[in-house]
C-alpha positions as CSV (number, residue, x, y, z in Angstrom):
1,M,-6.1,70.9,57.3
2,I,-6.8,71.2,53.5
3,D,-3.2,72.0,53.1
4,A,-2.2,68.6,54.8
5,I,-4.7,66.6,52.6
6,Q,-3.2,68.1,49.4
7,D,0.2,67.0,50.7
8,K,-1.0,63.5,51.1
9,L,-2.4,63.5,47.7
10,K,0.7,64.7,46.2
11,G,2.7,62.0,48.2
12,F,0.6,59.3,46.7
13,E,0.8,60.8,43.2
14,L,4.6,60.6,43.8
15,G,4.8,57.0,44.7
16,A,4.0,56.8,48.3
17,A,2.2,53.7,49.6
18,D,1.3,54.9,53.2
19,Y,1.5,57.8,55.5
20,I,1.9,58.2,59.3
21,T,1.1,61.4,61.1
22,K,2.9,62.9,63.6
23,P,3.0,62.1,66.6
24,F,3.3,58.5,65.7
25,D,3.1,55.3,67.7
26,I,6.0,52.8,67.2
27,D,3.7,49.7,67.4
28,E,1.6,51.4,64.6
29,V,4.8,52.0,62.6
30,H,5.9,48.2,62.9
31,A,2.3,47.0,62.0
32,R,2.4,49.1,58.8
33,V,5.7,48.0,58.0
34,R,4.9,44.4,58.3
35,T,1.7,45.2,56.2
36,H,3.8,46.5,53.4
37,L,6.3,43.8,53.5
38,E,3.4,41.4,53.2
39,L,2.2,43.3,50.2
40,A,5.4,43.3,48.5
41,R,5.9,39.6,48.9
42,L,2.4,39.2,47.3
43,R,3.1,41.7,44.6
44,R,6.5,39.6,43.8
45,F,4.3,36.2,44.0
46,L,1.8,37.5,41.6
47,E,4.6,38.8,39.3
48,D,6.4,35.4,39.4
49,R,2.9,33.6,38.5
50,V,2.3,36.0,35.8
51,K,5.7,35.3,34.3
52,Q,5.3,31.5,34.7
53,R,1.8,31.8,33.0
54,T,3.2,33.5,30.3
55,T,6.2,31.1,29.7
56,M,3.7,28.3,29.8
57,L,1.4,29.9,27.3
58,Q,4.5,30.5,25.1
59,V,5.5,26.8,25.3
60,S,1.8,25.9,24.6
61,E,1.7,27.8,21.8
62,E,5.0,26.4,20.3
63,K,3.7,23.1,21.1
64,Y,0.4,23.9,19.3
65,R,2.4,25.1,16.4
66,I,4.3,22.1,16.1
67,L,1.4,19.9,16.4
68,A,-0.5,22.0,14.0
69,H,2.5,22.0,11.2
70,R,4.4,18.6,12.1
71,D,3.8,15.1,11.7
72,Q,3.7,13.8,15.2
73,L,5.6,10.6,14.0
74,T,8.3,11.6,11.8
75,G,8.8,15.2,12.8
76,L,8.4,16.1,9.2
77,P,6.0,18.7,7.7
78,N,2.7,17.6,7.7
79,R,0.0,18.4,5.1
80,V,-0.9,22.0,6.5
81,L,2.7,23.0,6.4
82,L,3.3,21.5,3.0
83,A,0.3,23.5,1.8
84,E,2.2,26.7,3.2
85,L,5.4,25.5,1.8
86,L,3.9,25.1,-1.8
87,T,2.4,28.4,-1.3
88,H,5.7,30.1,-0.9
89,A,7.5,28.0,-3.5
90,I,4.9,29.1,-6.0
91,Q,5.2,32.7,-4.9
92,H,9.0,32.4,-5.3
93,A,8.8,30.8,-8.9
94,E,6.4,33.8,-9.9
95,R,8.9,36.4,-8.7
96,N,11.8,34.6,-10.4
97,D,10.2,32.8,-13.6
98,A,11.3,29.6,-12.1
99,Q,10.0,25.9,-12.0
100,F,9.8,23.4,-9.4
101,A,8.6,20.0,-9.1
102,L,6.1,18.3,-6.7
103,L,7.0,14.6,-6.0
104,S,4.2,12.3,-4.5
105,L,6.1,9.2,-3.0
106,D,4.3,6.1,-2.0
107,L,5.7,2.9,-0.3
108,D,5.0,-0.1,-2.2
109,N,3.4,-3.1,-0.1
110,F,3.4,-1.0,3.2
111,K,0.1,-2.3,4.1
112,T,1.1,-5.7,4.0
113,I,4.2,-5.0,5.9
114,N,2.3,-2.9,8.4
115,E,-0.3,-5.7,9.0
116,S,2.2,-8.4,9.3
117,L,4.7,-7.0,11.5
118,G,2.4,-4.6,13.5
119,H,1.4,-1.1,13.7
120,S,4.7,-0.1,16.0
121,Q,7.1,-1.6,13.6
122,G,5.1,0.0,10.7
123,D,5.5,3.4,12.3
124,Q,9.3,2.7,12.9
125,L,9.9,2.0,9.2
126,L,7.8,5.3,8.4
127,V,10.3,7.4,10.6
128,E,13.6,5.5,9.0
129,V,12.1,6.5,5.4
130,G,11.5,9.8,6.3
131,K,15.2,9.9,7.8
132,R,16.6,8.5,4.6
133,L,14.3,10.8,2.4
134,Q,15.9,13.9,4.6
135,K,19.7,12.6,3.7
136,L,18.8,12.4,0.2
137,C,17.7,16.1,0.3
138,P,19.7,17.4,3.1
139,E,19.2,21.2,2.4
140,S,15.2,20.7,1.9
141,D,12.6,21.0,4.6
142,A,10.2,20.4,2.1
143,I,9.8,16.8,2.6
144,A,6.3,16.2,4.1
145,R,4.3,13.2,5.3
146,I,0.9,13.9,4.4
147,G,-0.6,10.5,5.7
148,G,-0.2,6.9,5.6
149,D,2.8,5.8,3.8
150,E,2.7,8.8,1.5
151,F,5.3,11.7,1.3
152,D,5.4,14.7,-0.7
153,I,8.5,16.5,-1.7
154,I,9.1,19.8,-3.2
155,L,12.2,20.1,-5.3
156,E,13.2,23.7,-6.5
157,R,15.0,23.7,-9.6
158,Q,18.9,25.0,-8.9
159,E,21.9,25.4,-11.1
160,N,23.8,22.1,-11.6
161,M,20.7,20.3,-10.2
162,P,20.3,17.0,-11.9
163,R,16.9,16.3,-13.8
164,V,13.9,15.6,-11.5
165,D,13.5,12.3,-12.9
166,L,16.9,11.3,-12.2
167,L,16.4,12.7,-8.6
168,A,13.3,10.7,-8.4
169,Q,14.7,7.4,-9.4
170,H,17.7,7.9,-7.1
171,M,15.1,8.3,-4.2
172,I,13.5,4.9,-5.5
173,D,16.6,3.1,-5.9
174,A,17.9,4.4,-2.4
175,L,14.7,3.4,-0.6
176,A,14.8,-0.2,-2.2
177,E,18.3,-1.3,-2.6
178,E,19.4,-1.0,1.0
179,P,17.1,-2.8,3.9
180,F,15.8,-1.1,6.8
181,M,16.9,-2.7,10.1
182,L,13.6,-3.4,12.6
183,D,14.4,-5.2,15.6
184,G,16.9,-7.1,13.7
185,R,14.9,-7.8,10.7
186,C,16.0,-6.8,7.4
187,I,12.8,-5.1,5.8
188,Y,13.0,-4.2,2.0
189,V,10.7,-1.4,0.8
190,G,10.3,0.0,-2.3
191,A,8.5,3.1,-3.6
192,S,6.5,4.7,-6.5
193,I,6.5,8.3,-7.4
194,G,4.4,10.6,-9.1
195,I,5.4,14.2,-10.3
196,A,3.8,17.4,-11.2
197,L,5.7,20.3,-12.8
198,Y,5.2,24.4,-12.1
199,P,3.9,25.7,-14.0
200,A,3.3,23.3,-16.6
201,D,0.8,21.1,-14.6
202,G,-0.8,23.7,-12.3
203,T,-0.3,27.1,-10.8
204,S,-2.2,26.3,-7.6
205,V,-1.4,24.3,-4.3
206,E,-4.4,22.4,-5.2
207,T,-4.1,21.5,-8.5
208,L,-0.4,20.5,-8.0
209,Q,-1.2,18.2,-5.3
210,S,-4.2,16.7,-7.2
211,H,-1.9,16.1,-10.3
212,A,1.0,14.8,-8.6
213,D,-1.3,12.3,-6.7
214,A,-3.1,11.3,-10.2
215,A,0.7,10.8,-11.3
216,L,1.3,8.5,-8.5
217,H,-1.7,6.2,-9.1
218,Q,-0.5,5.9,-12.5
219,A,2.7,4.9,-11.4
220,K,1.5,2.4,-9.1
221,A,-0.7,0.8,-11.9
222,H,2.3,-0.2,-13.5
223,G,3.8,-1.9,-11.2
224,K,6.3,-1.2,-8.1
225,G,9.4,1.3,-8.0
226,V,7.7,3.3,-10.8
227,L,7.7,7.0,-11.4
228,R,5.4,8.9,-13.7
229,F,4.9,12.4,-14.8
230,F,1.6,14.0,-14.7
231,S,-0.2,14.2,-18.2
232,P,-3.8,15.7,-18.4
233,E,-5.1,12.1,-19.5
234,M,-4.4,11.2,-15.8
235,S,-7.2,13.5,-14.6
236,N,-9.6,11.8,-16.4
237,R,-8.3,8.2,-15.6
238,A,-8.5,9.5,-12.0
239,K,-12.0,10.6,-12.4
240,T,-12.7,7.2,-14.1
241,R,-11.0,5.5,-11.1
242,L,-13.2,7.1,-8.5
243,T,-16.2,6.2,-10.2
244,L,-15.1,2.7,-10.7
245,E,-14.3,2.5,-7.1
246,S,-17.5,3.5,-6.1
247,D,-19.2,1.0,-8.8
248,L,-17.0,-1.9,-7.3
249,R,-18.6,-1.3,-3.7
250,Q,-22.0,-1.6,-5.4
251,A,-21.2,-4.6,-7.4
252,F,-21.3,-6.9,-4.5
253,D,-24.8,-6.0,-3.5
254,H,-25.7,-6.1,-7.0
255,G,-24.5,-9.7,-7.6
256,E,-22.4,-8.3,-10.7
257,F,-19.4,-10.7,-10.1
258,R,-18.9,-13.9,-12.2
259,L,-16.7,-16.9,-12.2
260,Y,-15.3,-18.0,-15.4
261,Y,-13.3,-21.4,-15.6
262,Q,-10.4,-22.2,-17.9
263,P,-9.6,-26.0,-18.3
264,Q,-6.1,-27.5,-17.8
265,V,-5.3,-30.6,-19.9
266,E,-2.6,-33.4,-19.3
267,L,0.0,-33.5,-22.0
268,A,0.5,-37.3,-21.5
269,N,-3.2,-38.2,-22.2
270,G,-5.2,-35.0,-23.2
271,Q,-7.5,-35.5,-20.1
272,I,-8.7,-32.6,-18.4
273,V,-7.3,-32.7,-15.1
274,G,-8.1,-29.2,-13.4
275,L,-9.6,-25.8,-13.9
276,E,-8.7,-22.4,-12.9
277,A,-11.5,-20.1,-11.6
278,L,-11.1,-16.5,-12.8
279,V,-13.4,-13.6,-11.6
280,R,-14.9,-11.3,-14.0
281,W,-16.9,-8.1,-13.2
282,A,-20.2,-7.8,-15.4
283,H,-20.6,-4.1,-15.0
284,P,-24.1,-3.0,-16.0
285,E,-22.8,-0.1,-18.3
286,R,-19.5,-1.0,-19.3
287,G,-20.0,-4.7,-19.9
288,I,-17.1,-7.0,-18.6
289,V,-14.5,-5.2,-17.0
290,P,-11.2,-6.8,-17.3
291,P,-9.2,-8.1,-13.9
292,S,-6.2,-6.0,-14.5
293,E,-8.5,-2.8,-14.0
294,F,-10.6,-3.8,-10.8
295,I,-8.3,-6.4,-8.9
296,P,-5.6,-3.6,-8.3
297,L,-8.5,-1.3,-7.4
298,A,-9.8,-3.9,-5.3
299,E,-6.6,-4.5,-3.4
300,E,-5.9,-0.9,-2.9
301,S,-9.4,-0.2,-1.3
302,G,-9.2,-3.4,0.8
303,L,-12.4,-4.9,-1.1
304,V,-10.0,-7.9,-2.4
305,V,-10.8,-9.6,1.1
306,R,-14.4,-9.7,0.5
307,L,-13.8,-10.4,-3.3
308,G,-11.8,-13.2,-2.5
309,D,-14.2,-14.8,0.0
310,W,-17.0,-14.3,-2.6
311,V,-14.7,-16.4,-5.4
312,L,-13.8,-19.0,-2.8
313,H,-17.2,-20.0,-1.7
314,E,-18.7,-19.7,-5.3
315,A,-15.9,-21.9,-6.7
316,C,-16.5,-24.6,-4.0
317,R,-20.3,-24.2,-4.7
318,Q,-19.7,-25.0,-8.3
319,I,-17.3,-27.7,-7.6
320,K,-19.8,-29.6,-5.6
321,L,-22.4,-29.4,-8.4
322,W,-20.0,-30.7,-11.0
323,S,-19.2,-33.5,-8.6
324,A,-22.7,-34.4,-8.1
325,A,-23.0,-34.5,-12.0
326,G,-19.7,-36.7,-12.1
327,L,-18.1,-33.7,-14.2
328,A,-15.6,-32.1,-11.5
329,P,-11.9,-32.7,-12.5
330,R,-9.1,-33.4,-9.9
331,Q,-8.9,-29.8,-8.9
332,T,-10.1,-26.5,-9.5
333,A,-7.7,-23.5,-8.6
334,V,-8.6,-20.3,-7.1
335,N,-6.1,-17.2,-7.0
336,V,-5.1,-15.7,-3.7
337,S,-4.2,-12.1,-3.1
338,A,-1.4,-10.8,-1.0
339,V,-3.8,-8.8,1.2
340,Q,-5.7,-12.2,1.9
341,L,-2.8,-13.7,3.2
342,S,-1.4,-10.8,5.3
343,R,-4.4,-10.2,7.0
344,G,-4.5,-13.7,8.4
345,N,-8.2,-14.6,8.0
346,L,-7.5,-16.8,4.7
347,V,-7.4,-20.1,6.6
348,E,-10.9,-19.4,8.3
349,S,-12.3,-18.3,4.9
350,V,-11.0,-21.6,3.2
351,K,-12.5,-23.6,6.2
352,H,-15.8,-22.0,5.9
353,A,-16.1,-22.6,2.1
354,L,-14.9,-26.2,2.6
355,E,-17.7,-26.7,5.2
356,Q,-20.5,-25.0,3.5
357,S,-19.8,-26.7,0.0
358,G,-19.1,-30.2,1.7
359,I,-16.4,-30.8,-1.1
360,V,-13.5,-33.0,-0.4
361,P,-10.7,-30.4,0.5
362,D,-8.1,-31.8,-2.4
363,Q,-10.7,-30.9,-5.0
364,L,-9.5,-27.1,-4.0
365,E,-6.5,-25.6,-5.2
366,L,-5.2,-22.1,-4.1
367,E,-2.7,-20.4,-6.5
368,I,-0.3,-18.0,-4.9
369,T,2.5,-15.7,-6.5
370,E,6.0,-16.1,-5.4
371,S,6.5,-12.3,-4.8
372,F,3.5,-12.3,-2.5
373,V,4.8,-15.1,-0.4
374,M,8.5,-13.4,-0.3
375,A,6.6,-9.9,0.7
376,D,5.9,-11.6,4.2
377,H,7.0,-14.8,4.1
378,E,6.4,-15.6,7.8
379,Q,2.9,-14.8,7.7
380,A,2.4,-16.7,4.3
381,F,4.2,-20.0,5.6
382,K,2.0,-19.8,8.6
383,S,-1.3,-19.3,6.8
384,L,-0.3,-21.8,3.9
385,A,0.9,-24.7,6.5
386,E,-2.6,-24.4,8.0
387,I,-4.1,-24.7,4.6
388,K,-2.3,-27.8,3.6
389,A,-3.0,-29.3,7.1
390,L,-6.7,-28.9,5.7
391,G,-6.0,-31.0,2.7
392,V,-6.2,-28.2,0.1
393,R,-3.5,-28.3,-2.5
394,L,-1.2,-25.4,-3.3
395,S,0.2,-24.2,-6.5
396,I,2.9,-21.3,-7.2
397,D,1.5,-18.8,-10.0
398,D,3.5,-16.8,-12.5
399,F,6.9,-18.7,-11.6
400,G,10.0,-17.1,-12.9
401,T,8.8,-13.7,-12.7
402,G,9.7,-12.9,-9.2
403,Y,12.5,-14.1,-6.7
404,S,12.2,-17.9,-8.0
405,S,13.6,-18.8,-4.5
406,L,14.5,-22.5,-4.6
407,A,14.8,-22.5,-0.6
408,Y,11.2,-21.2,-0.2
409,L,10.0,-23.6,-2.6
410,Q,11.4,-26.3,-0.4
411,Q,9.8,-24.6,2.8
412,L,6.4,-24.2,1.2
413,K,6.1,-27.7,0.0
414,V,3.7,-26.7,-2.7
415,H,2.3,-29.4,-5.1
416,K,2.5,-27.7,-8.5
417,L,4.2,-24.7,-10.4
418,K,2.9,-22.6,-13.3
419,V,5.2,-21.5,-15.6
420,D,4.3,-17.8,-16.5
421,M,2.8,-17.0,-20.0
422,S,5.3,-14.3,-20.5
423,F,7.8,-17.0,-21.2
424,V,5.6,-19.4,-22.8
425,S,4.1,-17.2,-25.4
426,D,7.4,-16.7,-27.5
427,M,9.2,-20.0,-26.4
428,T,9.3,-21.0,-30.0
429,T,11.0,-18.2,-31.4
430,N,13.0,-17.0,-28.2
431,S,15.7,-19.1,-27.0
432,G,16.4,-17.3,-23.9
433,N,12.8,-17.9,-22.8
434,A,12.9,-21.4,-24.0
435,S,15.7,-22.1,-21.5
436,I,14.0,-20.6,-18.9
437,V,11.1,-22.8,-19.4
438,K,13.2,-25.8,-19.6
439,A,15.1,-24.9,-16.6
440,V,11.8,-24.3,-14.7
441,I,10.3,-27.6,-15.5
442,A,13.4,-29.4,-14.8
443,M,13.6,-27.7,-11.3
444,G,10.1,-28.4,-10.5
445,H,10.3,-32.0,-11.3
446,S,13.6,-32.4,-9.3
447,L,11.3,-31.3,-6.5
448,G,8.6,-33.6,-7.1
449,L,6.1,-31.0,-8.4
450,E,3.7,-30.9,-11.0
451,V,4.5,-28.3,-13.9
452,I,1.6,-26.6,-15.6
453,A,2.3,-23.9,-18.4
454,E,-0.3,-21.3,-18.9
455,G,-0.8,-18.9,-22.0
456,V,-0.5,-22.0,-24.5
457,E,-2.2,-20.7,-27.7
458,E,-0.6,-22.7,-30.5
459,E,0.1,-26.4,-31.3
460,A,4.1,-25.6,-31.8
461,Q,4.0,-24.5,-28.0
462,A,2.3,-27.7,-26.8
463,S,4.6,-29.8,-29.0
464,H,7.7,-28.2,-27.4
465,L,6.3,-28.4,-24.0
466,R,5.6,-32.0,-24.5
467,A,9.2,-32.5,-25.7
468,L,10.4,-30.7,-22.5
469,N,8.4,-33.2,-20.4
470,C,5.9,-30.6,-18.9
471,D,2.8,-32.1,-17.3
472,V,-0.2,-29.8,-18.0
473,I,-1.1,-27.0,-20.3
474,Q,-3.5,-24.1,-20.1
475,G,-4.5,-21.5,-22.4
476,Y,-6.5,-20.6,-25.8
477,L,-5.4,-23.7,-27.5
478,I,-7.8,-25.8,-25.3
479,S,-10.3,-23.2,-24.4
480,R,-10.9,-19.6,-23.3
481,P,-12.2,-18.9,-19.8
482,L,-15.9,-19.7,-19.9
483,P,-19.0,-19.0,-17.5
484,S,-20.3,-22.0,-15.3
485,D,-22.9,-23.0,-17.6
486,E,-20.7,-23.1,-20.7
487,M,-17.9,-24.9,-18.6
488,T,-20.7,-27.5,-17.7
489,R,-21.4,-28.2,-21.5
490,F,-17.6,-28.0,-22.3
491,L,-17.0,-30.9,-19.7
492,K,-19.6,-32.9,-21.0
493,D,-18.6,-32.6,-24.5
494,F,-14.8,-32.9,-24.4
495,R,-12.9,-35.6,-26.0
496,P,-9.2,-36.1,-25.6
497,A,-7.4,-35.3,-28.8
């Protein structure tokens, strides 16, 4: 008996699944066979499920890896993967005593395009930009979309490789010169680039990214389609900018904004026929902050809409006070930013300012730049047509510095053109600029528009403009911009020359 049990145990150890003792019953044999067949099928089923689960887990892990390291919209590396790529680039450069550049690229006016065409079209534009950048750097995986409309590119130095600034300029040109086709529309988009070099500008991922970003902000501050290399001074400027943006947000609550006014005089009779409202920021520590510093910052942060609303309401309130005192000129002009136009709330803001102040609509004039209109002319035309229907007057500011499109002038049907001061300033000594001023005045008059020359500081300029039949002048020759109380006294005391 003991030997029989030992034999059974040894059989199980060798792989037996069951046993039948003699004499055996055929029905029992059939039952045991069926049971083991079912167990075998169950085992295969469980093995298949385990394989499926393993495959699904592998697919999920791959998807997670892609989601964690790739931008879902463009398929390019994201910020996480870029940090890894930068780390590898730094390690490789250290081992080989090499250099490389980190480029931070940001699209110009993308916010306007995104808001005017819709987010789906904006997303498609980002995809196409990513593809174009990949064509420019076909052998590099180090092109990353790190958020919004910003792309970072690692350029490792290789033999016969052009200078970094030439490559960066080539990227800017390649984006700007050929339009992107979106649903049959030709969309032009430019870019600005900031550049940080390893190891001169940093030896860590964080430092290089920070310095490339600082260089980018400096590039954008100098206009569109600009590239800038990092310099140590940029870090200080970046810190100052962060502080200034924080102060700007508090300036609304603390009532630190002021409106100054500069008079416009008709050359034919010397009478004041208009004013331009110019916003100033009375910072509690820095004093008056120049508009060139805080207006671009307000546009980048989105605060310009709130600031624009305040300017509109404050200007209309002051117009009402001057009207009651019999001092108000024909029009007071307020500058409008591209962001106000693109977001589509400008019409409501103008309506509210007119209703709240009770002024006659044609006492208010809105100044827009031609480049802002061209950036999104469909939305701009729609908003400006509605504003004109209210009775508000329109003028094109800085004419001649942008597209100077006669067709768009005819479509907009504005009331005035302002010749940019860059042409007026040296028109008495620069024959080229004198010709431009003459041409703008002639074109404006041919369209039935009043023409204003701004930046007039000398009597010689005024005489030249008078000879060219310019209608109105504005500038320090008449008066510097003045706060409302000083402008009130100026209006009371003014006598035509």
